[in-house]
TIDRENMI-770569 format. One line per 8 residues: number of its first residue (from 1); their letters; for each residue y, z, x of N, C-alpha, C. Coordinates in steps of 0.2 Angstrom, whole numbers, plus 2048, in hexadecimal, padded with zeros to 3 digits. Layout:
% TIDRENMI-770569
NUM) a) Y,Z,X,Y,Z,X,Y,Z,X; ...
//
This chain:
% TIDRENMI-770569
1) madalqif) 2B9,AA0,C7E,2B7,A9A,C80,2B1,A9A,C84; 2AE,A93,C85,2A7,A93,C89,2AA,A93,C91; 2A6,A91,C95,2A8,A92,C9C,2A8,A8C,C9F; 2AB,A87,C9C,2AB,A80,C9F,2B2,A7F,CA2; 2B8,A82,C9D,2BE,A80,C9E,2C2,A87,C9F; 2C7,A86,CA3,2CB,A8D,CA3,2D3,A8B,CA3; 2D6,A8F,C9F,2DE,A8D,C9D,2E2,A92,C9F; 2E6,A90,CA3,2EB,A95,CA5,2F3,A93,CA2
9) agreaarr) 2F7,A99,CA0,2FD,A98,C9C,302,A9D,C9F; 307,A9A,CA1,30C,A9F,CA2,310,AA1,C9D; 314,AA6,C9E,317,AAD,C9A,319,AA7,C93; 31E,AA3,C95,322,A9F,C8F,31E,A9B,C8B; 31A,A97,C90,313,A93,C8C,30F,A96,C88; 30C,A9C,C89,309,AA0,C85,30C,AA3,C7F; 313,AA5,C80,317,AA6,C79,317,AA0,C76; 318,A9A,C78,31A,A94,C73,313,A92,C70
17) laregwsa) 30E,A92,C74,306,A91,C71,304,A96,C6C; 307,A9C,C6C,304,AA1,C67,309,A9F,C62; 310,A9D,C62,314,A9D,C5C,313,A97,C58; 312,A92,C5D,312,A8B,C5A,30B,A87,C5A; 306,A8A,C5D,300,A86,C5D,300,A81,C63; 2FB,A7D,C64,2FA,A78,C68,2FD,A72,C66; 303,A71,C66,307,A6B,C64,309,A67,C6A; 307,A60,C6A,309,A5C,C71,310,A5B,C71
25) eqfslllg) 314,A5B,C6C,31B,A5B,C6D,31E,A62,C71; 31B,A66,C71,31D,A6C,C76,31D,A69,C7D; 319,A64,C7F,319,A63,C87,31E,A5D,C88; 321,A5F,C8C,327,A59,C90,324,A55,C96; 321,A59,C99,31E,A56,C9F,316,A57,CA0; 313,A52,CA3,30C,A52,CA5,30B,A51,CAD; 307,A55,CB0,306,A54,CB7,300,A52,CB9; 300,A4E,CBF,2F9,A4C,CC1,2F9,A4C,CC9
33) asggpkwf) 2F4,A50,CCC,2F5,A52,CD2,2F1,A4D,CD5; 2F1,A4D,CDD,2EE,A49,CE1,2E6,A4C,CE1; 2E1,A48,CE3,2DB,A4B,CE3,2D4,A46,CE4; 2D7,A40,CE2,2D1,A3B,CE4,2CB,A3C,CDF; 2C5,A3C,CE1,2BF,A3D,CDD,2BF,A43,CD8; 2C4,A49,CDA,2C4,A4E,CD7,2C5,A4C,CD0; 2C8,A47,CCE,2C9,A44,CC8,2C4,A45,CC3; 2BF,A43,CC6,2B8,A43,CC0,2B7,A49,CBD
41) vlaaldry) 2B9,A4F,CC0,2B7,A55,CBB,2BC,A55,CB5; 2C3,A52,CB6,2C8,A51,CB1,2C7,A4B,CAC; 2C2,A47,CAE,2C3,A40,CAA,2C2,A40,CA2; 2BD,A45,CA0,2BD,A46,C99,2C2,A4A,C96; 2C6,A4F,C99,2CC,A51,C98,2D1,A4C,C97; 2D1,A48,C9B,2D7,A43,C9A,2D6,A3F,C94; 2CF,A3D,C93,2CE,A38,C8D,2D0,A3D,C86; 2CE,A43,C86,2D1,A47,C81,2DA,A47,C80
49) lfgdflqr) 2DC,A48,C86,2E4,A49,C86,2E6,A42,C84; 2E4,A3D,C87,2E7,A36,C88,2E5,A33,C81; 2E1,A34,C7E,2DD,A30,C79,2DF,A34,C72; 2E1,A3A,C73,2E2,A3E,C6C,2E7,A44,C6C; 2E7,A48,C70,2EC,A4D,C70,2F3,A4B,C71; 2F3,A48,C78,2FB,A46,C79,2FD,A41,C73; 2F9,A3D,C70,2FA,A37,C6B,2FC,A3A,C64; 2FC,A41,C64,2FF,A45,C5F,308,A45,C5E
57) ssqplatl) 309,A43,C63,311,A44,C63,315,A3D,C64; 31A,A3D,C62,31E,A36,C63,324,A37,C67; 325,A3E,C6B,32B,A40,C6E,328,A3D,C75; 32D,A3A,C79,32D,A39,C80,328,A3E,C84; 325,A3B,C89,321,A40,C8D,321,A3D,C95; 324,A41,C99,324,A3F,CA0,31E,A41,CA3; 31C,A3D,CA8,317,A3D,CAC,319,A3F,CB4; 316,A44,CB7,317,A44,CBF,311,A44,CC2
65) gssigawr) 310,A3E,CC6,309,A3D,CC9,309,A3C,CD1; 305,A3F,CD4,303,A3C,CDC,2FC,A3A,CDC; 2FC,A35,CE0,2F5,A31,CE2,2F1,A31,CDC; 2EA,A35,CDB,2E6,A33,CD5,2EA,A35,CCF; 2EE,A3A,CCE,2F1,A3D,CC9,2F5,A36,CC6; 2F8,A34,CCA,2FD,A2E,CC8,2F9,A28,CC5; 2F3,A27,CC8,2EE,A21,CC5,2EC,A23,CBF; 2EB,A29,CBD,2E9,A2C,CB6,2EE,A2B,CB2
73) haclaqpd) 2F4,A2C,CB3,2FA,A2B,CAF,2FB,A24,CAD; 2F9,A20,CB2,2F9,A19,CB1,2F5,A17,CAC; 2EF,A19,CAB,2EB,A19,CA6,2EE,A1B,C9E; 2F1,A20,C9F,2F5,A23,C9A,2FA,A1E,C96; 2FD,A1B,C99,302,A16,C98,300,A0F,C95; 2F9,A0E,C95,2F6,A08,C93,2F5,A08,C8C; 2F5,A01,C89,2F4,A02,C81,2EE,A04,C7F; 2E8,A04,C83,2E2,A08,C81,2E0,A0D,C87
81) plaaldrf) 2E3,A13,C87,2E2,A17,C8C,2DB,A19,C8E; 2D7,A1A,C8A,2D0,A1B,C8A,2CC,A15,C8E; 2CE,A0F,C8C,2CB,A0A,C8F,2CC,A0A,C97; 2D4,A0C,C97,2D6,A0B,C9E,2D2,A11,CA3; 2D1,A16,C9F,2CE,A1C,CA3,2C6,A19,CA4; 2C4,A16,CA0,2BC,A14,CA1,2BB,A0F,CA8; 2C1,A0A,CA7,2C0,A05,CAD,2C2,A09,CB3; 2C7,A0E,CB3,2C9,A11,CB9,2C1,A15,CBC
89) ahtyiyqt) 2BF,A19,CB8,2B8,A1D,CB9,2B4,A19,CBC; 2B2,A12,CB8,2AC,A0F,CBB,2AE,A0C,CC0; 2B4,A09,CC2,2B6,A06,CC9,2B6,A0A,CCF; 2B8,A11,CCD,2B9,A16,CD2,2B2,A19,CD4; 2AE,A1A,CCF,2A6,A1C,CD1,2A3,A17,CD5; 2A4,A11,CD4,29F,A0C,CD7,2A2,A07,CDB; 2A8,A0B,CDE,2AB,A08,CE4,2A6,A08,CEA; 2A5,A03,CEF,29F,A02,CF3,2A4,A01,CFA
97) ysqrpdgd) 2A1,A02,CFE,2A4,A01,D06,29F,9FE,D0B; 2A1,9FC,D10,29B,9FB,D16,29B,A02,D19; 297,A01,D1E,294,A07,D22,29B,A0A,D25; 29F,A06,D28,2A5,A0A,D2B,2AB,A06,D28; 2AE,A07,D23,2B4,A03,D1F,2BA,A07,D24; 2BE,A00,D25,2C4,A01,D27,2CA,A02,D22; 2D0,A03,D25,2D6,A04,D20,2D6,9FE,D1B; 2D4,9F8,D1D,2D6,9F2,D1A,2D1,9F2,D14
105) eitaasrs) 2CB,9F3,D16,2C5,9F4,D10,2C7,9F9,D0B; 2C9,9FF,D0D,2CA,A03,D07,2D1,A02,D04; 2D6,A01,D07,2DC,9FE,D04,2DA,9F9,CFF; 2D6,9F3,D00,2D4,9ED,CFB,2D0,9F1,CF6; 2CB,9F5,CF7,2C9,9F9,CF2,2CC,9FD,CED; 2D1,A00,CEF,2D5,A03,CEC,2DA,A00,CE7; 2DD,9FB,CEA,2E1,9F5,CE6,2DC,9F2,CE0; 2D5,9F1,CE2,2D2,9EE,CDC,2D1,9F3,CD7
113) ilrsimga) 2CF,9F9,CD9,2CF,9FF,CD3,2D6,9FF,CD0; 2DC,9FE,CD3,2E0,9FF,CCF,2E1,9F9,CCA; 2DF,9F4,CCC,2E1,9EC,CC8,2DC,9EE,CC2; 2D7,9F1,CC3,2D1,9F1,CBE,2D5,9F7,CB7; 2D9,9FB,CBA,2DC,A00,CB5,2E2,9FC,CB2; 2E6,9F7,CB5,2EC,9F6,CB2,2EA,9EE,CAF; 2E4,9EA,CB1,2E4,9E4,CAE,2EA,9E0,CB0; 2EC,9DB,CAB,2F0,9D6,CAB,2F7,9D8,CAA
121) dgathiad) 2F8,9DC,CA6,300,9DF,CA4,300,9E7,CA5; 2FB,9EA,CA7,2FB,9F1,CA8,303,9F5,CAC; 304,9F0,CB1,30A,9F2,CB4,312,9F3,CB0; 311,9ED,CAB,317,9EE,CA6,316,9F4,CA3; 310,9F5,CA0,30F,9FB,C9B,312,A01,C9F; 310,A03,CA6,311,A09,CA9,319,A08,CAA; 31D,A02,CAB,324,A04,CAD,329,A04,CA6; 325,A02,CA1,32A,A01,C9C,327,A04,C96
129) hprirqhi) 323,A08,C95,31F,A0C,C90,325,A10,C8C; 325,A0E,C84,32A,A11,C83,32A,A19,C81; 325,A1C,C82,325,A24,C81,322,A27,C89; 31D,A24,C8C,31B,A27,C92,31F,A26,C97; 323,A2A,C9A,328,A29,CA1,326,A2B,CA6; 323,A25,CAB,320,A27,CB0,324,A29,CB7; 321,A2E,CBB,325,A30,CC0,31F,A31,CC5; 320,A2D,CCB,31B,A2C,CD0,31E,A2D,CD7
137) vtargrga) 31A,A32,CDA,31D,A35,CE1,319,A31,CE6; 31D,A2F,CEB,31B,A2C,CF1,31D,A2F,CF8; 31A,A2F,CFD,31D,A31,D04,31F,A2D,D08; 326,A2B,D09,327,A25,D0E,329,A29,D15; 324,A25,D1A,323,A28,D20,32A,A26,D24; 32B,A2D,D29,330,A2C,D2D,32D,A2D,D35; 332,A2A,D39,32F,A2A,D40,328,A29,D42; 324,A2C,D45,31E,A2A,D46,318,A29,D3F
145) cgtrhpll) 31B,A2D,D3A,317,A2C,D34,319,A25,D2F; 31F,A23,D33,31F,A1C,D2F,31E,A16,D32; 317,A17,D36,315,A12,D38,30B,A13,D37; 309,A0E,D38,301,A0E,D38,2FF,A0D,D3E; 302,A0E,D44,300,A0E,D4A,2FB,A13,D4C; 2F5,A11,D4F,2EF,A16,D4E,2F0,A1B,D53; 2F5,A1B,D57,2F7,A21,D5C,2FC,A25,D59; 301,A22,D57,307,A25,D54,306,A28,D4E
153) lplglasa) 302,A25,D4A,302,A29,D41,2FE,A2F,D44; 2F8,A30,D47,2F6,A36,D47,2FA,A3C,D4A; 2FD,A3A,D50,303,A3E,D53,309,A41,D4E; 30B,A3C,D49,30F,A3D,D45,30D,A42,D3F; 307,A41,D3D,304,A46,D39,302,A4C,D3B; 301,A4D,D41,300,A54,D45,306,A56,D46; 30B,A54,D47,311,A56,D48,315,A59,D3F; 313,A55,D3B,316,A56,D34,311,A5D,D32
161) aagntlnr) 30C,A5D,D34,307,A63,D31,309,A69,D34; 30B,A68,D3B,30E,A6F,D3F,313,A70,D3D; 31A,A6D,D3C,31F,A6F,D38,320,A71,D32; 31A,A6E,D2D,31A,A71,D27,317,A78,D27; 313,A7A,D2B,310,A80,D2C,317,A86,D2E; 31B,A84,D31,320,A88,D32,325,A88,D2E; 326,A83,D29,32A,A83,D23,32A,A7D,D1F; 327,A7C,D1A,326,A75,D16,32C,A71,D15
169) sllqrafq) 333,A73,D16,338,A70,D17,337,A6C,D1D; 335,A6D,D22,334,A69,D28,330,A63,D27; 32C,A62,D22,328,A5D,D21,32D,A56,D20; 333,A58,D1F,337,A52,D1C,339,A4D,D23; 337,A51,D29,339,A4D,D2E,334,A48,D2F; 32E,A48,D2C,329,A43,D2C,328,A3F,D25; 32A,A42,D20,329,A3D,D1A,330,A3E,D16; 332,A39,D12,337,A3A,D0C,333,A39,D05
177) rvlfssad) 334,A3D,D01,331,A3C,CFA,336,A37,CF7; 333,A32,CF5,335,A2C,CF1,332,A2C,CEA; 335,A2D,CE5,333,A2F,CDE,334,A28,CDA; 330,A25,CD8,330,A1F,CD4,32F,A21,CCC; 334,A1F,CC8,334,A20,CC1,336,A1A,CBD; 333,A1B,CB7,333,A15,CB2,339,A15,CAF; 33A,A0F,CAC,342,A0F,CA9,343,A13,CA5; 34A,A16,CA6,34E,A1B,CA2,34B,A21,CA4
185) avlpglpl) 344,A23,CA7,341,A29,CA7,345,A2F,CAA; 345,A34,CA8,349,A3A,CAB,344,A3F,CAC; 343,A43,CB1,33D,A47,CB2,33F,A4E,CB1; 33D,A50,CAB,33F,A57,CA9,33F,A5D,CAC; 343,A60,CAD,342,A67,CB0,341,A68,CB7; 33F,A62,CBC,33E,A63,CC2,343,A5F,CC5; 348,A62,CC9,34D,A5F,CCE,34A,A5A,CD3; 344,A5D,CD6,343,A5B,CDC,348,A5A,CE2
193) ddfdthra) 34A,A5F,CE1,351,A60,CE7,34D,A65,CED; 347,A66,CEE,345,A6A,CF2,343,A67,CF9; 344,A60,CF8,341,A5C,CFD,346,A55,CFD; 347,A52,D03,34B,A4C,D02,348,A47,CFE; 34B,A45,CF9,347,A41,CF4,34C,A3A,CF1; 349,A35,CF3,34C,A2F,CF0,349,A2D,CEA; 34D,A2B,CE5,34B,A28,CDE,34B,A20,CDE; 346,A1E,CDB,345,A17,CDB,342,A15,CD5
201) pltaqnae) 344,A0F,CD2,341,A0B,CCD,339,A0A,CCC; 337,A0C,CC7,32F,A0A,CC6,330,A03,CC2; 32D,9FD,CC5,32D,9F7,CC1,327,9F4,CC0; 326,9F0,CBB,320,9EB,CBB,31E,9E8,CC2; 323,9E6,CC5,323,9E2,CCC,320,9E8,CD2; 323,9EE,CD2,320,9F2,CD8,31B,9F7,CD4; 318,9F8,CCF,314,9FD,CCD,30E,9FE,CD0; 30B,9F7,CD3,304,9F7,CD5,306,9FA,CDD
209) dvllatas) 30A,9F9,CE0,30C,9FB,CE7,30E,A02,CE6; 310,A03,CE2,312,A0A,CE2,30C,A0F,CE1; 309,A0D,CDC,301,A11,CDB,2FE,A10,CE0; 2FE,A0B,CE4,2F9,A0B,CEA,2FC,A10,CEF; 302,A10,CF0,306,A13,CF5,304,A1A,CF4; 305,A1D,CEE,303,A24,CED,2FD,A27,CEE; 2F8,A22,CEE,2F1,A24,CF0,2EF,A23,CF7; 2F4,A20,CFB,2F2,A1E,D02,2F3,A24,D07
217) iplllngv) 2EC,A25,D08,2EB,A2D,D0C,2EC,A29,D13; 2F2,A2C,D17,2F2,A2A,D1E,2EB,A2A,D23; 2EA,A26,D26,2E5,A24,D2B,2DE,A23,D27; 2DF,A22,D20,2D9,A1F,D1C,2DA,A19,D19; 2E1,A18,D16,2E3,A12,D13,2E9,A10,D18; 2EB,A09,D15,2F0,A06,D1A,2F7,A08,D18; 2F8,A0B,D11,2FE,A0D,D0F,301,A07,D0D; 308,A06,D0A,30C,A01,D07,312,A01,D0C
225) rdisrapp) 313,9FA,D0E,319,9FA,D11,31E,9F6,D0C; 325,9F9,D0D,32B,9F6,D09,32A,9F5,D02; 329,9FA,CFD,329,9F9,CF6,32F,9F6,CF4; 32F,9F1,CF0,335,9EF,CEE,338,9F4,CE9; 33F,9F3,CE9,344,9F8,CE5,344,A00,CE8; 341,9FF,CEF,341,A07,CF1,343,A05,CF9; 344,A0A,CFC,347,A0A,D03,342,A07,D07; 342,A03,D0D,33D,9FF,D12,33A,A05,D14
233) gqywdggv) 334,A04,D17,330,A08,D1A,328,A08,D17; 325,A0E,D1B,31E,A0F,D1A,31D,A13,D15; 319,A12,D10,318,A17,D0A,311,A19,D0B; 310,A20,D09,309,A23,D09,308,A27,D04; 302,A2B,D03,301,A2F,CFE,306,A34,CFB; 307,A34,CF4,30C,A3A,CF2,30B,A41,CF3; 303,A42,CF4,301,A47,CF4,303,A4B,CFC; 305,A48,D00,306,A49,D07,30B,A4F,D05
241) idyhfdlk) 312,A4D,D01,317,A52,CFF,315,A56,CF9; 312,A53,CF3,312,A56,CED,30A,A55,CEB; 305,A5A,CEF,2FF,A5A,CEE,2FE,A5C,CE6; 2FF,A62,CE5,300,A64,CDD,306,A66,CDB; 30C,A64,CDF,312,A65,CDD,315,A6E,CDE; 31B,A6D,CDE,31F,A74,CE0,323,A74,CD9; 320,A79,CD5,323,A79,CCE,327,A7F,CCD; 329,A83,CD2,32D,A89,CD1,334,A87,CCF
249) hyadtglm) 335,A81,CD0,33D,A7F,CCE,33D,A7C,CC7; 338,A7C,CC3,338,A79,CBC,33C,A7E,CB7; 340,A79,CB4,346,A7D,CB0,347,A7A,CA9; 343,A77,CA7,342,A73,CA0,340,A77,C9B; 342,A77,C95,340,A7A,C8F,339,A79,C8C; 337,A72,C8E,330,A70,C8C,32B,A73,C91; 324,A72,C8F,31F,A75,C93,31C,A70,C97; 319,A72,C9D,316,A6E,CA1,30E,A6E,C9F
257) lfphfssa) 30B,A68,C9F,303,A68,C9E,300,A65,CA5; 2FB,A69,CA8,2F9,A67,CAF,2F2,A67,CAE; 2EE,A62,CAC,2E6,A62,CAD,2E5,A62,CB5; 2E1,A67,CB7,2E1,A68,CBF,2DA,A69,CC0; 2D7,A68,CC6,2D1,A69,CC9,2D1,A70,CCC; 2D7,A75,CCB,2D6,A7A,CD0,2DB,A7E,CCC; 2DA,A85,CCC,2DE,A8A,CCA,2E4,A8C,CCF; 2E4,A89,CD4,2E9,A8B,CD9,2ED,A84,CD9
265) ivpgwfdk) 2F4,A86,CDA,2F9,A80,CDC,2FB,A80,CE2; 2FA,A7B,CE6,2FC,A7A,CED,302,A74,CEE; 307,A76,CF1,30D,A71,CF0,30C,A6B,CF3; 30A,A6B,CFA,309,A66,CFD,301,A64,D01; 300,A5E,D03,2F9,A5D,D06,2F8,A62,D0C; 2FD,A62,D10,2FC,A67,D17,2FC,A6F,D15; 2FE,A70,D0E,2FD,A77,D0C,2F6,A79,D0A; 2F2,A75,D09,2EB,A77,D08,2E9,A7D,D0C
273) glrrrhtr) 2E9,A7D,D13,2E7,A83,D15,2EA,A88,D16; 2F1,A89,D13,2F5,A8D,D13,2F6,A92,D0C; 2F1,A97,D0D,2F1,A9A,D06,2F7,A9D,D04; 2FC,A9E,D08,302,AA3,D05,306,A9E,D01; 305,A97,D02,309,A93,CFD,305,A91,CF8; 2FF,A94,CF7,2FB,A92,CEF,2FD,A96,CEB; 2FF,A93,CE5,301,A97,CE0,2FC,A97,CDA; 2FC,A9C,CD6,2F9,A9D,CD0,2FD,A9A,CCA
281) pgafdnlv) 2FA,A97,CC5,2FD,A94,CC0,301,A98,CBC; 300,A9E,CBB,304,AA4,CB7,30A,AA5,CBA; 30C,AA3,CC0,312,AA3,CC2,317,A9F,CC0; 316,A9A,CBC,31B,A96,CB9,31A,A97,CB1; 320,A98,CAF,320,A9A,CA8,31E,A95,CA3; 320,A8F,CA4,31F,A89,CA0,31A,A85,CA1; 315,A88,CA5,30F,A84,CA8,309,A85,CA3; 305,A80,CA0,2FF,A80,C9E,2F9,A7E,CA3
289) llsphpaf) 2F6,A80,CA5,2F1,A7D,CAB,2E9,A7E,CA8; 2E6,A77,CA8,2E0,A77,CA6,2DB,A75,CAC; 2D6,A79,CAE,2D1,A78,CB3,2CB,A79,CB2; 2C7,A78,CB7,2C0,A79,CB4,2BD,A80,CB7; 2BA,A83,CB3,2B8,A8A,CB5,2B3,A8A,CBA; 2B4,A90,CBE,2AF,A91,CC5,2A8,A90,CC3; 2A5,A93,CBD,29F,A92,CBC,29C,A8B,CB9; 2A1,A88,CB7,2A0,A81,CB6,2A0,A7C,CBC
297) vaslpaak) 2A3,A7E,CC1,2A3,A7B,CC7,29C,A7B,CC9; 29B,A82,CCA,295,A84,CCD,28D,A80,CCA; 28F,A7E,CC4,289,A7A,CC1,289,A72,CC2; 28E,A70,CC6,28E,A69,CC8,289,A67,CCD; 288,A61,CCE,285,A5F,CD4,289,A61,CDA; 284,A64,CDF,285,A67,CE5,28B,A6C,CE3; 28C,A70,CDD,28E,A74,CDC,296,A74,CDD; 298,A6F,CDF,2A0,A6D,CDF,2A3,A68,CDB
305) ipdrsdfk) 2A9,A67,CDA,2AD,A61,CD8,2AD,A5B,CDD; 2AC,A54,CDA,2AD,A4F,CDF,2B1,A4F,CE3; 2B1,A4D,CEA,2B6,A4C,CEF,2B5,A46,CF3; 2BA,A44,CF7,2B9,A3F,CFB,2B3,A40,D01; 2B1,A46,D03,2AC,A46,D06,2A5,A45,D05; 2A4,A44,CFE,29E,A41,CF9,29C,A3A,CFD; 2A2,A36,CFF,2A0,A30,D02,29C,A31,D07; 29C,A35,D0D,298,A36,D10,292,A3B,D11
313) rftpeqrt) 294,A3F,D0C,28E,A45,D0B,288,A42,D08; 289,A3D,D04,283,A3A,CFF,283,A34,D01; 27D,A31,CFE,27C,A2A,CFE,280,A27,CF9; 280,A20,CF8,285,A1D,CF3,280,A1F,CEC; 27B,A1F,CEC,277,A20,CE6,278,A28,CE3; 278,A2C,CE9,279,A32,CE6,27F,A34,CE4; 284,A32,CE7,28C,A33,CE6,28E,A30,CDF; 28B,A2A,CDE,28C,A27,CD7,289,A2B,CD1
321) snwetclr) 283,A2E,CD2,27F,A31,CCE,283,A38,CCC; 286,A3B,CD2,289,A41,CD1,28F,A41,CCE; 293,A3C,CCF,29A,A3B,CCC,298,A38,CC5; 294,A35,CC4,292,A34,CBC,290,A3A,CB9; 28C,A3F,CBB,28A,A46,CB8,291,A4A,CB7; 295,A4A,CBC,29C,A4E,CBC,2A1,A4B,CB5; 2A0,A44,CB4,2A4,A41,CB0,2A1,A43,CA8; 29B,A44,CA8,298,A45,CA2,299,A4E,CA1
329) rgeamaee) 298,A51,CA5,297,A57,CA6,29F,A5A,CA3; 2A4,A57,CA5,2AB,A58,CA3,2AC,A58,C9B; 2A9,A53,C98,2A9,A54,C91,2AA,A5B,C8E; 2A7,A60,C92,2A5,A67,C8F,2AD,A69,C8F; 2B0,A68,C94,2B7,A6A,C95,2BC,A67,C8E; 2BA,A61,C8E,2BE,A5F,C88,2BD,A60,C83; 2B8,A62,C80,2B5,A66,C7A,2B8,A6C,C7A; 2B8,A70,C7E,2BA,A76,C7D,2C2,A76,C7C
337) laalvdgs) 2C6,A71,C7F,2CC,A71,C7F,2CE,A6F,C77; 2CA,A69,C75,2CB,A67,C6D,2CA,A6C,C6A; 2C5,A71,C6A,2C3,A77,C66,2CA,A7B,C66; 2CC,A7D,C6C,2D2,A82,C6C,2D8,A7F,C68; 2D9,A78,C69,2E0,A75,C66,2DF,A76,C5F; 2D9,A74,C5C,2D8,A73,C56,2D7,A7B,C52; 2D5,A7F,C55,2D3,A85,C53,2D8,A8A,C50; 2D7,A91,C4E,2DB,A96,C4B,2DF,A99,C50
345) dplrgvvv) 2DC,A9A,C56,2DF,A9E,C5C,2E1,A9B,C62; 2E9,A99,C62,2EA,A94,C68,2E9,A97,C6E; 2E9,A9E,C6F,2E8,AA2,C76,2E1,AA4,C77; 2DC,AA2,C73,2D4,AA5,C74,2D3,AA1,C7A; 2D2,AA6,C7F,2CF,AA5,C85,2D3,AA3,C8B; 2DA,AA2,C89,2DF,AA1,C8E,2E2,AA6,C92; 2E1,AA5,C98,2E4,AAA,C9D,2EB,AAA,C9E; 2EF,AAF,C9C,2F6,AAF,C9B,2F7,AB4,CA0
353) spdl) 2FE,AB3,CA4,301,AB6,CA8,301,ABE,CA7; 2FF,AC2,CAB,2FF,ACA,CA9,305,ACD,CA7; 30B,AC9,CA8,312,ACB,CA8,314,ACA,C9F; 30F,AC7,C9C,312,AC4,C95,313,ACC,C91
//
């Protein structure tokens, strides 16, 4: 394969691909990680997956997303996923702010982006889609993390980070995972019993608030208070708990598909600096992970994937130009995946666990 896309497959995933080829019906779970503007490097992959590959199956498909990952999955559930992705990309690229935006301004802009994705009936499609079964992770704050107080919240986050450094389970003192799921949706293979987890229904009435909550970075956005059909309290970014997800408990027979901006899987947001908790994709037998090749990343503007620092690092004109370039350049990744899916060798260029 060329050097835009790299694909990693666990042992069982590689066996299945070699035996059955790239069949959309093999995949029972689609993952979408937090990452904000990092999504732009995956946007063309999403267009191919949402508009072509995943449409080749009539089987139910569960999605599990946090933050921007859940927003991407919201596009998949729309009647025209490609149009929804286009609206998403346009409004996200061209979001503008005052010189020093506060939480109110950033929250309002985020809600506006969400509404551009969903249109008039998008929340109903997300909650009631006949095939795409949505699961969205949020973090419900506890103690000081259950408030927006400008002094208490930073102290709560600092305490949460310190506890998480000692043991990931200590993060439960500051946050509870609340998983919102669409009607009759079952999350295959992931019990999510590693953390105090409350399960709540995802409905047409609360979908917008849930999607806003899962992308509400503490100290940057306001979060969402008292989401309907869920425990009362302050809801924050799902990536605080499930940044890239902890997949070691996965036990379903179907395969997981993970379009990702990294070749490393980091369980929670506070684990980013804890290299010992980073996991390579080959450690998960049923996982297929798609990510940009390092050489491809090096060829992007500023030699990096877009991220939130771009808002301060570049002028608005430079930022939008860079993000548009990344959006276009990502088409090479989609083209390589399409060639592999329809080619004669399903494992051509795929990095397989060395234990296979």
